[in-house]
C-alpha positions in Angstrom: -8.7 -20.2 -13.4 -6.9 -21.3 -16.6 -4.8 -19.5 -19.1 -4.3 -21.3 -22.4 -3.5 -20.7 -26.1 -6.1 -21.6 -28.7 -6.3 -21.8 -32.5 -8.7 -19.5 -34.3 -10.5 -22.5 -35.8 -11.2 -23.9 -32.3 -12.5 -20.5 -31.1 -14.8 -20.1 -34.1 -16.1 -23.7 -33.8 -17.0 -22.9 -30.2 -18.8 -19.6 -31.0 -22.6 -20.0 -30.6 -22.2 -23.6 -29.5 -20.4 -23.1 -26.2 -19.2 -19.5 -26.4 -21.7 -16.7 -26.0 -22.1 -13.1 -24.9 -23.8 -12.3 -21.6 -26.7 -9.9 -21.9 -24.9 -7.2 -20.0 -22.5 -6.9 -22.9 -23.3 -3.8 -25.0 -23.8 -4.1 -28.7 -21.0 -4.3 -31.3 -19.5 -0.9 -31.9 -16.4 -1.3 -34.0 -16.3 0.2 -37.4 -14.7 -1.4 -40.5 -11.4 0.5 -39.9 -11.1 -1.0 -36.4 -11.8 -4.4 -37.9 -9.2 -3.9 -40.5 -6.6 -2.8 -37.9 -7.2 -6.0 -35.9 -6.6 -8.1 -39.0 -3.5 -6.1 -39.9 -2.1 -6.6 -36.4 -2.6 -10.3 -36.6 -0.9 -10.6 -40.0 2.0 -8.7 -38.6 2.2 -10.8 -35.4 1.3 -7.9 -33.2 -0.2 -8.9 -29.8 -4.0 -8.4 -29.5 -4.4 -9.1 -25.7 -6.0 -12.0 -23.9 -9.7 -13.0 -24.1 -11.5 -13.4 -20.8 -14.2 -16.1 -20.5 -16.4 -17.2 -17.6 -17.4 -20.9 -17.5 -20.7 -21.3 -15.7 -24.0 -23.1 -15.4 -25.8 -20.2 -13.9 -29.1 -18.8 -15.4 -27.8 -15.9 -17.4 -29.3 -14.7 -20.7 -27.0 -15.9 -23.5 -26.6 -13.9 -26.7 -25.3 -15.3 -29.9 -22.6 -13.7 -32.0 -23.8 -12.4 -35.3 -23.1 -14.6 -38.3 -23.5 -11.6 -40.6 -22.6 -8.4 -38.9 -25.4 -5.8 -38.6 -24.7 -2.6 -36.5 -28.4 -1.9 -36.0 -29.6 -5.4 -35.4 -32.4 -6.0 -32.8 -30.4 -7.8 -30.1 -33.5 -9.7 -29.0 -33.1 -11.8 -32.1 -29.8 -13.2 -30.8 -30.9 -14.6 -27.5 -30.4 -18.4 -27.1 -33.1 -19.5 -24.6 -31.8 -23.1 -24.2 -28.3 -21.9 -23.4 -29.6 -19.3 -21.0 -31.1 -21.8 -18.6 -29.7 -22.9 -15.2 -27.7 -26.1 -15.3 -26.5 -25.6 -18.9 -22.8 -25.2 -19.4 -21.6 -22.2 -21.4 -18.7 -19.8 -21.6 -19.5 -16.1 -21.5 -17.1 -13.6 -23.0 -16.3 -10.9 -20.4 -13.6 -9.2 -22.4 -13.0 -9.5 -26.1 -16.4 -9.1 -27.7 -15.3 -6.7 -30.4 -12.3 -8.7 -31.4 -14.1 -12.1 -31.4 -17.1 -10.8 -33.4 -14.7 -9.3 -35.9 -12.7 -12.5 -36.3 -16.0 -14.5 -36.6 -17.1 -12.2 -39.4 -13.8 -12.2 -41.2 -13.2 -15.9 -41.3 -16.7 -17.4 -41.0 -19.3 -14.9 -42.0 -19.3 -11.3 -43.2 -21.1 -8.0 -43.1 -24.8 -7.6 -44.1 -24.9 -5.2 -47.0 -27.7 -3.4 -48.9 -30.5 -5.7 -50.0 -29.5 -8.3 -47.4 -26.4 -9.2 -49.5 -23.6 -10.8 -47.5 -20.3 -9.0 -47.9 -17.4 -11.4 -47.4 -13.8 -10.5 -46.4 -11.1 -10.7 -49.0 -7.4 -9.9 -48.5 -4.9 -9.0 -51.2 -2.2 -11.7 -50.9 0.4 -9.4 -52.6 0.0 -6.8 -49.9 1.9 -6.5 -46.6 5.2 -5.0 -47.6 4.3 -1.3 -47.5 2.2 0.8 -45.1 -0.5 3.1 -46.4 -1.3 6.5 -45.1 -3.2 5.0 -42.2 -0.4 2.7 -41.1 -2.0 -0.4 -42.5 0.0 -2.9 -44.6 -2.6 -5.4 -45.6 -5.4 -4.5 -48.1 -8.7 -6.0 -46.8 -12.2 -5.5 -48.3 -15.7 -6.7 -47.8 -17.2 -7.7 -51.1 -20.6 -8.8 -52.3 -19.2 -10.7 -55.4 -16.1 -13.0 -55.7 -12.9 -11.1 -56.5 -10.2 -12.7 -58.6 -6.7 -13.2 -57.5 -4.6 -11.9 -55.9 -7.7 -11.3 -53.7 -8.3 -14.3 -51.4 -11.5 -15.1 -49.6 -10.7 -15.6 -45.9 -13.6 -18.1 -45.4 -11.8 -20.5 -47.7 -9.3 -21.2 -44.9 -12.1 -23.0 -43.1 -13.7 -24.1 -46.3 -12.1 -25.5 -49.5 -8.5 -25.0 -48.2 -9.2 -26.4 -44.7 -7.4 -29.7 -45.4 -4.5 -28.3 -47.5 -1.1 -27.2 -46.1 0.2 -23.7 -46.6 2.8 -24.7 -49.2 0.2 -26.3 -51.5 -2.2 -23.4 -51.2 0.5 -20.8 -52.0 1.9 -22.9 -54.9 -1.6 -23.1 -56.4 -2.2 -19.4 -56.1 1.2 -18.5 -57.4 0.7 -20.8 -60.4 -2.7 -19.2 -61.2 -1.1 -15.7 -60.8 1.7 -16.7 -63.2 -1.0 -17.1 -65.9 -2.9 -13.9 -64.9 0.3 -11.7 -64.6 2.0 -13.1 -67.7 3.7 -9.7 -68.4 5.4 -9.7 -65.0 9.2 -9.2 -64.9 11.3 -11.8 -63.2 12.2 -9.8 -60.1 8.6 -8.7 -59.6 7.4 -12.3 -60.0 9.8 -13.6 -57.3 8.8 -10.8 -54.9 5.2 -11.6 -55.5 5.6 -15.3 -55.0 7.5 -14.6 -51.7 4.7 -12.3 -50.5 2.0 -14.9 -51.3 3.9 -17.7 -49.6 4.5 -15.5 -46.5 0.9 -14.3 -46.3 -0.7 -17.8 -46.8 1.7 -19.2 -44.2 0.6 -16.5 -41.7 -3.1 -17.0 -42.4 -2.8 -20.8 -42.0 -0.9 -20.3 -38.8 -3.5 -17.9 -37.4 -6.3 -20.4 -38.1 -4.6 -23.7 -37.1 -1.8 -23.1 -34.6 -2.3 -22.6 -30.9 0.0 -19.6 -30.3 -1.7 -16.4 -31.5 -4.7 -16.3 -29.3 -4.8 -16.7 -25.5 -7.8 -17.3 -23.3 -8.1 -16.8 -19.6 -11.1 -18.7 -18.2 -12.7 -18.1 -14.9 -14.0 -21.5 -13.8 -17.4 -21.0 -12.2 -18.1 -24.7 -12.2 -15.3 -25.8 -9.7 -14.3 -22.5 -8.2 -15.8 -19.6 -6.4 -16.9 -17.3 -9.2 -20.5 -16.4 -8.5 -22.4 -13.9 -10.7 -21.8 -10.9 -8.3 -18.0 -11.4 -8.4 -18.1 -11.8 -12.2 -20.0 -8.5 -12.5 -17.3 -6.7 -10.5 -14.7 -8.2 -12.7 -16.7 -7.3 -15.8 -16.9 -3.7 -14.7 -13.2 -3.4 -14.2 -12.0 -5.1 -17.4 -14.5 -3.1 -19.5 -13.9 0.3 -18.0 -11.4 1.5 -20.5 -11.7 5.3 -21.0 -15.3 5.4 -19.8 -15.9 3.9 -16.4 -18.7 1.3 -16.2 -20.9 1.1 -13.1 -24.0 -0.6 -11.9 -26.2 1.9 -13.8 -24.4 1.0 -17.1 -25.1 -2.7 -16.5 -28.7 -2.2 -15.4 -29.2 0.1 -18.4 -27.8 -2.6 -20.8 -29.9 -5.3 -19.3 -33.1 -3.2 -19.5 -32.7 -2.0 -23.1 -32.2 -5.6 -24.3 -35.3 -6.8 -22.4 -37.4 -3.8 -23.3 -36.7 -2.5 -26.8 -38.0 1.1 -26.4 -36.4 1.7 -23.0 -33.3 3.4 -24.2 -35.2 5.9 -26.4 -37.8 6.5 -23.6 -35.1 7.2 -21.0 -33.1 9.5 -23.3 -36.2 11.6 -23.9 -36.8 11.9 -20.2 -33.2 13.0 -19.5 -33.3 15.5 -22.3 -36.4 17.0 -20.9 -35.0 17.2 -17.3 -31.9 19.0 -18.6 -33.8 21.7 -20.6 -33.4 24.1 -17.7 -29.6 23.9 -17.7 -29.2 21.0 -15.2 -27.1 17.9 -15.9 -29.0 14.8 -14.9 -27.8 11.5 -16.2 -29.2 8.0 -16.6 -28.2 7.0 -13.1 -30.4 9.7 -11.6 -33.3 8.7 -13.8 -32.9 5.0 -13.0 -32.7 5.8 -9.3 -36.0 7.7 -9.5 -37.7 4.8 -11.4 -36.6 2.3 -8.9 -37.8 4.4 -5.9 -41.3 5.1 -7.3 -41.7 1.4 -8.1 -40.7 0.3 -4.6 -37.5 -1.4 -5.8 -35.2 0.6 -3.6 -32.9 3.5 -4.6 -29.6 1.6 -4.7 -28.4 0.6 -8.2 -26.9 -2.8 -7.3 -25.9 -5.4 -9.8 -28.1 -8.0 -8.0 -31.2 -6.2 -9.3 -30.5 -7.6 -12.8 -29.8 -11.2 -12.0 -32.2 -14.1 -12.8 -35.7 -13.7 -11.4 -35.0 -10.5 -9.6 -34.0 -8.9 -13.0 -37.2 -10.1 -14.7 -39.3 -8.7 -11.9 -37.6 -5.3 -11.9 -37.9 -4.9 -15.6 -41.5 -6.0 -15.8 -42.5 -3.7 -13.0 -40.7 -0.7 -14.6 -42.3 -1.4 -18.0 -45.8 -1.9 -16.5 -45.7 1.4 -14.7 -43.8 3.4 -17.3 -46.6 5.6 -18.4 -47.3 6.9 -14.9 -43.6 7.4 -14.3 -43.2 9.2 -17.6 -46.0 11.6 -16.8 -44.3 12.4 -13.4 -41.1 13.2 -15.2 -42.8 15.4 -17.7 -44.7 17.3 -15.0 
């Protein structure tokens, strides 16, 4: 097990090349306000907690991060078959999906807008000194067209400004703003220049320095971290306010392998509860496993490797008969 700092540029370069999401991870659920809060926290040097990775060669379905964020994307499109195979090294994110996907979109991608237009992240470099009504100090927007200064495109930190130091970037921007804001009074100009220098310095530090982001890696190559133990860890670190269990993990695995499963199961549960009962997905999954001769116990081993494929294929093949039983 290792615990090390990393730069954001290093993390981003590893995403979708060596860093992936395991298929048991649920889809991205943060809204733009939560994404904004993460960025605001980083700009103010607030802690954002450690990322937890698992380094392994096991045969686990690997899901790529989204280059352009889509909340309703078909997750099947994101599977990387070559990285999922046994014997292939990869690092799976056990804790930190929402934060990493947000950072990837802010600094290296964007949000998919209407008409398949990419909305890129821009920050107002003159913000940061006053909190708004939501407690946020930094103005951040996702825009479909370039915005003029003082708005700065975050992707430029890994693009055109990648080889420039913070002082040179800030000097260039302040010089351009001097021409744009030519009616600015002396005191306001000095305050603006100070804000721009501070904000560019922080952005460059976030991207390049190994002190803002910490990664704890469970080494499954040289130590005893088999899939079963990892699942137990995953359940605990992702419990939060709503406890995860084997049913949650099995449900997540099944709905990614079988696109209509979630909708089908929800209809069944709704029908079962019309008489005032309170059945949940665990009960329905237990019933499905029993009638398909897969045992009643919802264990995590039932969605690992070949066993998982067999369980899902059997349930899908016999779904119509099982559905009729529930309805009757």
